Structure formats: structure tokens, C-alpha cells
C-alpha positions as CSV (number, residue, x, y, z in Angstrom):
1,X,0.0,0.0,0.0
2,X,1.2,3.5,-0.5
3,X,1.7,5.6,2.6
4,X,3.7,8.7,2.5
5,X,5.5,9.9,5.6
6,X,6.4,13.4,6.5
7,X,8.1,15.1,9.4
8,X,5.5,16.3,12.0
9,X,5.7,20.0,12.5
10,X,3.8,22.6,14.5
11,X,0.7,24.0,12.8
12,X,1.7,27.2,10.9
13,X,0.4,30.6,11.7
14,X,-0.8,33.1,9.1
15,X,2.5,34.9,9.3
16,X,4.4,31.7,8.4
17,X,3.0,31.7,4.8
18,X,5.4,34.3,3.5
19,X,8.2,34.3,6.1
20,X,9.2,30.6,6.2
21,X,9.1,28.6,9.4
22,X,10.5,25.3,10.6
23,X,9.2,22.6,8.2
24,X,7.5,25.2,6.0
25,X,9.6,27.1,3.4
26,X,9.1,30.8,2.6
27,X,6.3,31.3,0.1
28,X,4.8,27.8,0.6
29,X,1.0,28.1,0.3
30,X,-1.7,26.2,2.1
31,X,-2.5,24.5,-1.2
32,X,0.9,22.7,-1.0
33,X,-0.4,20.4,1.6
34,X,0.5,16.7,1.8
35,X,-3.2,16.1,2.0
36,X,-5.1,15.9,-1.2
37,X,-8.9,16.0,-1.9
38,X,-11.0,13.8,-4.1
39,X,-14.4,15.4,-5.1
40,X,-15.8,12.7,-7.3
41,X,-19.2,13.5,-8.9
42,X,-21.1,10.4,-10.0
43,X,-24.2,11.1,-12.1
44,X,-26.7,8.3,-11.8
45,X,-28.4,6.6,-14.7
46,X,-31.7,7.2,-13.0
47,X,-32.2,9.3,-9.9
48,X,-35.0,7.0,-8.8
49,X,-32.2,4.5,-8.1
50,X,-30.5,6.6,-5.3
51,X,-32.4,4.8,-2.5
52,X,-31.2,1.4,-3.8
53,X,-27.6,2.8,-4.1
54,X,-27.7,4.2,-0.6
55,X,-29.0,0.9,0.8
56,X,-26.2,-0.9,-1.0
57,X,-23.6,1.5,0.5
58,X,-25.2,1.0,3.9
59,X,-24.8,-2.7,3.7
60,X,-21.1,-2.3,2.6
61,X,-20.2,0.1,5.4
62,X,-18.3,-2.4,7.6
63,X,-16.2,-3.4,4.6
64,X,-15.5,0.3,3.7
65,X,-14.6,1.3,7.2
66,X,-12.3,-1.6,7.7
67,X,-10.5,-1.0,4.4
68,X,-10.1,2.8,4.9
69,X,-8.8,2.3,8.5
70,X,-6.2,-0.2,7.2
71,X,-4.9,2.2,4.6
72,X,-3.5,4.7,7.2
73,X,-3.5,7.6,4.9
74,X,-7.2,8.5,4.5
75,X,-8.1,11.5,6.7
76,X,-11.9,11.1,6.0
77,X,-14.2,9.9,3.4
78,X,-18.0,10.2,2.8
79,X,-20.6,9.5,0.3
80,X,-23.0,12.4,-0.2
81,X,-26.2,12.2,-2.4
82,X,-27.3,15.4,-4.1
83,X,-30.6,16.8,-2.9
84,X,-32.4,15.8,-6.1
85,X,-30.9,12.3,-6.0
86,X,-29.2,12.6,-9.4
87,X,-25.6,12.5,-8.2
88,X,-23.6,10.7,-5.6
89,X,-20.5,12.6,-4.5
90,X,-17.5,10.7,-3.1
91,X,-15.6,13.2,-1.0
92,X,-12.3,12.2,0.6
93,X,-9.1,13.7,2.0
94,X,-6.0,11.6,1.7
95,X,-2.2,11.7,1.8
96,X,-0.1,11.3,-1.3
97,X,-0.9,11.2,-5.0
98,X,-4.2,10.4,-6.6
99,X,-3.0,7.6,-8.9
100,X,-1.6,5.6,-6.0
101,X,-4.7,6.2,-3.9
102,X,-6.9,5.0,-6.7
103,X,-4.9,1.9,-7.3
104,X,-5.2,1.0,-3.6
105,X,-8.9,1.6,-3.9
106,X,-9.0,-0.9,-6.7
107,X,-7.1,-3.4,-4.6
108,X,-9.1,-3.1,-1.4
109,X,-12.4,-1.6,-2.4
110,X,-12.8,-2.6,-6.1
111,X,-15.9,-4.6,-5.3
112,X,-17.5,-1.6,-3.5
113,X,-16.8,0.7,-6.4
114,X,-18.1,-1.9,-8.9
115,X,-21.3,-1.9,-6.9
116,X,-21.5,1.9,-6.9
117,X,-20.6,2.2,-10.6
118,X,-23.4,-0.1,-11.7
119,X,-25.8,2.8,-10.9
120,X,-23.6,5.4,-12.6
121,X,-24.1,7.0,-16.1
122,X,-21.1,6.5,-18.4
123,X,-19.3,4.3,-15.9
124,X,-16.1,2.7,-16.9
125,X,-15.9,-1.0,-17.8
126,X,-16.6,-3.2,-14.9
127,X,-15.6,-4.9,-12.7
128,X,-13.2,-2.3,-11.4
129,X,-10.6,-4.9,-10.5
130,X,-10.4,-6.1,-14.1
131,X,-10.1,-2.6,-15.6
132,X,-8.2,-0.5,-13.1
133,X,-6.8,2.0,-15.7
134,X,-10.4,2.6,-17.0
135,X,-11.4,3.3,-13.4
136,X,-8.6,5.7,-12.8
137,X,-9.3,7.6,-16.0
138,X,-13.0,7.8,-15.1
139,X,-12.3,9.1,-11.6
140,X,-9.8,11.7,-12.9
141,X,-12.4,12.9,-15.5
142,X,-15.1,13.2,-12.9
143,X,-13.0,14.7,-10.0
144,X,-13.5,18.4,-9.4
145,X,-9.9,19.3,-8.6
146,X,-10.5,23.0,-8.3
147,X,-11.9,22.6,-4.8
148,X,-9.1,21.4,-2.5
149,X,-9.6,20.9,1.2
150,X,-8.5,23.2,3.9
151,X,-6.4,21.4,6.5
152,X,-5.6,22.5,10.0
153,X,-2.3,20.6,9.8
154,X,-1.4,20.7,6.1
155,X,2.1,19.2,6.6
156,X,0.9,16.2,8.7
157,X,-0.1,12.8,7.3
158,X,-2.6,10.5,9.0
159,X,0.4,8.6,10.5
160,X,1.8,11.9,11.9
161,X,-1.5,12.7,13.5
162,X,-2.0,9.2,15.0
163,X,1.6,9.3,16.3
164,X,1.1,12.7,17.9
165,X,-2.2,11.5,19.4
166,X,-0.6,8.4,21.0
167,X,2.0,10.6,22.7
168,X,-0.6,13.0,24.0
């Protein structure tokens, strides 16, 4: 599995953005975080199917939680249906690069994403595990990258945070 590791540093102040600070070079912006966002918009074939999709996701929750916990680089993840039921949004914050993240998803959650994508318009070839490159291209095409997450600790990975928590 991919898991990036960075040096844990104190949370920066607003003054640090231009002056440089330990672990944060001068001019480094908040957008340079080790944490990345995935804002995946999945348009359904038929909005009337949203309740069935949500029921499927509910049944898969134990598997999803176990897989995400084992990866040790996912800060959070959620499935969010649009108000009109036409779109399911997959919103996550993770450490590292998107390609590695997606390939890990194929390995540990391919079955879950195959179940989701059966409801999705213009889905890639399925099952996800048999066509990982198609899945990655589909996600990249449907990911709204312009909206990146704000992070209270942009230079800290999940592992950094867990380590600091265990010392506290």
C-alpha cells in the first residue's frame, strides 16, 4: 500500500505563509499540503435508483470502514447524495498522490466501487478490479480538482497525527 511519511511540524500561523518557518519554506502556500482532496461526482443513470444505491452502501459500510482504516492515509471519506438524487458525491481527503490512492482503492475496495458504478451513467468498464486503468481515468475525469480541502495541519499525514495523538 502507498503511505507517505512526512516530518510532523507545529501548525503554521498566518505569518508563516510568507516568512518561512521550521518545516514550512518561505512562500509555501496552504495548497501545498501533503493532504489531497477527491471530489468525485457520479451522475446516476436514473435518480430514482438513489435509495437502492444508498441501501447498498449502507450494507457495505463495515467493509468500507475496515478498508479505509487499514490504509492509514485517509483522513476522511464520505458518500453524499445530491438533494435531487441525481448524483452521488464521493468526498475524501488523503495523503499522497491520486493515482496511488486510486490503485489502492482498486485493490481493497474494487468490489465496492463496482457496486456503486453499476448505478452510474457513463461508468467505466466493470468490474473495477479487471479494468483498473479505466477506473482511474474515469475518476480523474469526474473529479472536481479546483476545490481542494483546507487542512488544520497541512504538513501532517494521518500517520503523523496518529503518532502525535498516541504521545498526547
